[in-house]
N, C-alpha and C positions, 0 to 999 in steps of 0.2 A: 598474407592471406588470413592468417588465424587473424592477427587485429585488425583488422576492414573487417574483416568481417563482425567483432568485436563492437568494433564503432555503431556497426549496424544494429547487431543486439542491445546495447545502449539507445538507443532512439526509439525502440520497437518498447524497451522496458521503462523508460521518461514514461513514455505515453499510455502505457499500460499499470504504472504504480500504482495508480488509484484504486487498482480490481484486483492487483495480485494484491492490496494489504486487505481489502473485504476479504477474498475469498480463503485468504491466509496461505493462498502454493500461488507457483507459476505459471499463468493462464497456456493455455494449450498451447494457442500461438508460437507463444515464445521459448514452450520450451519444445518445440517443433522447431524452430527456428536454432535457436544453439545447439538442435541434437545436430543437424543437415551437418553444420557446419565442425561442428565433433568437438566443442571448448566443453563436451561434461568431461571429453575423454583421455587429454592432450597428453593425461602421463599415461598410457598404454603404449606399449614399445612398438618399433616398425616391422618389428616379427611377427606381432598380432594386428598386421596391421593397422598400429594406432601413430596418429601424430611424431610420439615422442620428443616433445618441444622442450627447449632449456625451461629451467623454472623462471629466468626473466619474463619470459616469451610467456609461460602458463600466469603468472603471479599479473602480469599484465593485462593480459584479456579481462582474468576475472575485476581486475580495478576499473577501469574503461566499463564495464560494464555497471558497476556501482555505480557511475559516475551518472547513468542513469535512472537509477533503482538499486539502494543496498541491498533487498533481497536477492535484485537475482543476482546481483552478482557473488554474495556470500555461498551461492545453490554453488557454481558454478567455481569458484573456487576450492570450496567440501569437496562436489564431486570429482575436481581433479585430485584432492590428496587422494582420493578413493582407488581413480585408479588405479593410482603407484605400485600399489597392493598387486598390483596386473604381473609382479617381477618377482615379490616376495608368495606369492601361490605353486603351488605346485602347477608344472604347465599345464593337468588334466580341467583345473579349473580356472585360471588361466583362457583356457579355450572356449568352456562355459558359460563363465561373467561376460565376457571380454568380444568372444568372437564375432558376434552380431552389432557392427558399428554401429547400431543405436540402442546398445542399452547403457542405462547409467544406473551406478550403483551409489548409495551411501553408507555411512559407515561412522561406528562407534567403537574406536578399541580397546575402551574402559572396562574393566575387566569386570560388566554389567552380570556377570552371566555363570553357570555352574557346569560343568559335562564330566560325566561319565562317557570312564570306556564298554564301546561294545562290541561285538564279533562286528567288523568290517565298518567301523564309524563310531563316532560318538552321540551320547544323549545329552541333546542341550537346552539348559533352562535360565531362562533369565528374564526382567526390563531394561531395555537400555533407552534413556532419554536421550531429546535432543539429536532427534536420529533426523538431518535436517537434508530436505529436499526430497524425503523419504516419499509423499505422496506424488514425485516424478518416477521418479526410483524401482528400477525390478530385483536387487537384489541390496542386502546390508549386510556388511564387512560386521560381525559380534564379538566381542571380548567378550571371552569365556577363562574360568580358572577349573584345571585339570591337574589337583595331587601339588599344587604352588605354584604351576607354573602357567604362565599365559599365553592362551591363544587365541586368534583370530577366526573364527567357522565364516563361511560364504552363505549366505539362510535366502535360498527363493523371498520378495515378500509375498509371493500368495500363499508361503507355507506359516505364514508370524501375523500374529495381530500387532492393529495402529489404530493406536489408543488419541484422540479426539482432543491431545491436551494442552495443546499451542497457543492457550491465550494467555497473551503478555500481551504487554510494555509498547517492544518494539522488534523488530525485523519478522515482523508478520507473518510476508511474504514467505517464509522458509520454510515453512510445516514439517516446526522442528518437531513432531508428535514423538510419544512416545511410543518403542514398539515389545513387543513379549514374545519368548517361544515357550510353551508348554509341556518340556519332555518330546521335542524337536528330534529324528534322528533323523544328521551330520551324514555320510558317506567322507572316507575318511581324508581324501582327495582333496575337500572343502575347507580340512582346514591347516592351518600355520601357522607359523610364528611368525613377530619382525623382532625377537626384541634379539634376537645375535646379527641385527645389520644384511647389510641384502646378499642375495647367494653370490658365492665367487663371478662368476660368469656376468653379471649384473652390468648396467652398459653407465654412462657419466651419470643418465638421468637420476638413476637408482643408487648410484654412491652416494649421489648430494642424502646426508642430511634429510632422510628422515620426517624427525618428531620435528626440526627445524621448520618445513617444509608444512608442515600444519601450525602448526605457527605464525607463519606469513602469511598464506591462507587466509589467517582471519582478518593480521595487519591489511592484507591487502583490497579487500569490502572497507575497512575503513576508508586507507586511504582514500580510494575512489569518491564514497560517501564524504568523506571532507569537501572534497575537490568541487561534488554535486552542489551541498551547500554554496559554496564561494560562487558558481554558475546561478545556482539559486536570489541569493542576495545582492549579486549587480544587476539581475534582471530585472526586479525588485526594485531599488534603489535609485532607478531611474527615471521611473515616475510618480512611488512614490514620497507623499511629500506631510511629516508628520504633525498634529492636531496641531495649530498658530501658526504655524512656517509657512514660507515663503518661499522659500527652497528646497529642495527635491532630496532624499532621502543623503544621493549620492554628493550632492553640495554641500554636505554639515562637515568639517574641519573631523568630527568625534569619525565618522563612520568611515571617512577615507583615515584614519590612523586609522583603524582595527582593520577593515582590511588590510593593509598593507601589513599590516604583524604576523595575519592571520594568513596573509602569502608567505611571507620570509620562512614562518615555522612548518609552515606547509611543504615549502619546497626543500628542508636542513631535510625534515624528518623523510622524504622521499628520499632527495638526497644516499641517506644514513641507510634503506632498507637497498634499492640497490647496487650499491657500491660493497654494500655485504655480502647479497647475492652474487655478485661476480667473484666473489674473493674465495666464499666457498665451491663455487664452479668452475671456478679454478684449478682448483685443488683440486678435486672432482676428475678430471680429466685422467692422474696418473693411477697405481694399480692400491695407492696404501690408502686407510681409509682415511675422511677431512678432518685434521687435528679437533681437538674440543677448544681452543680457545676461535679457533674462525665458527662455530657450533652458538661457540658463545657468545659471537659477534650476533649469529641469526635473531639469537632468542632475545638479545636486547634491543636489536632493531622490532621487531615483531612487538616487543612490548610496549615501547617508544612509541613507534609511528600509532595504535592505535590510540593510544590517552592522549597523543598529542592532536589525533585526528575527533578526536571528541570535543577536546578544548575549539578547533577551531566550531565546529558545525555549532556548538555550544555560545560561538560569537555570533555567526550569523547569525543565531535563532534571536539573542538581543536584541542584535541593528536592528531585526526587523519590527518588533515591538508587536504593538498590534493585530500586525496584519499575521503575524505571524503562527499566534493561536490559532487558528480559526483550522479545520478538518480539511480544508479547503488550498492549506496555506503548505507548497511541501519544506518548507522550513522544519516549523514545524516534525516532520517526521523523519528528520534529518538527526534532528536530536534525539529521538528516540531512539534509531538506530543507532546510530552512533554508545550510546549508555547505553544497547542494550552487548554491544558487542567488546564495548573493555570487561561484563561477568564474564566471557568466558576464562575460563581456568588458566588457558594458554599464557593470558593478558592480561589478567588480572596484576594485582600491586605486590599479590604474595609472588607470581610468579621469574621476581626479581631475586626471591631471597636463593636460587641457586645458583644464580650468577653471578652475585655478591659473595657467597660462601667461594667461586672458583676467582671470583678477584682479592680474598683477602685470602689465599691458600689454606682457609678450611677442605680438612675431606667434606668429599658432597662422589655420592654415588652419581655417575653420569651417562645413562645406560637410557636413559630422553632427554638428552638433553638434545 
């Protein structure tokens, strides 16, 4: 059912993509449809009334929606990652944030804030960039530091300031603005840590590596965007004839070879993606922590997939030629979205360094692997 709903949302996202980009936020019509299908909260466990979907299902829904529009798929994948925190937060906080099935949470867990202990909780101050989906979110999970330890605070959007900072080259529709809290009191039950791993009673979904899921959420949107770029090029190629040619773009040998190479690259990357997820998911069924070797596989897959997807989108943009440079062409948006995704710290070239250390036997910290 989730995937069926995702396909319907993908069709709507594709239709609304120009509006999404223009407004730098998902249209209300699309948000409503995604919310009704619970696609923003598939990481919420069943005991809280959530779908508790396996990682592969959640990520495939995001990939499917990104095939329609990358910004929409990105918003879904990031919201799902935030919904996983329902298992890490105190039960009172989880009920407060996710008890309403229409609640959407955004999240920036990086410790961009500071907190001081006061009676009954913490006073938090900070500014968090890249708050994807904050225009339609109700809560923000924000990272902060207190006495050298890293925490996450659940902040109601009504109590923070959202700055209009998201003026970017790509993924414009994600509305990933900066958010600010100034001396905001946060009750103790809304503060928790994700650094020590999932709680002992966690279900398999929440024993799946959290930071690996975060990286995979970026890759899922990139993967869907690349497939959408292939869709867009195939549609264009059947009718477009390059200047001075009597043959359509699809009839040219250069196009045929490039499309076939892109298809092979994307299929291989997707296979790595879902195989790595399945391996870690099988390990999460037990009571022992998922081994670092499988966490490594998730991180390698996420970076490789995102960067391969960008090459595919770029290749399709190049094949589109002069037709692709206009704002009315979805290929130029696919190109920009793809290269915005590769800038994310979870999948940029530096993200290979930790994996390389582990492969080479060099000592490395793996708390956020």
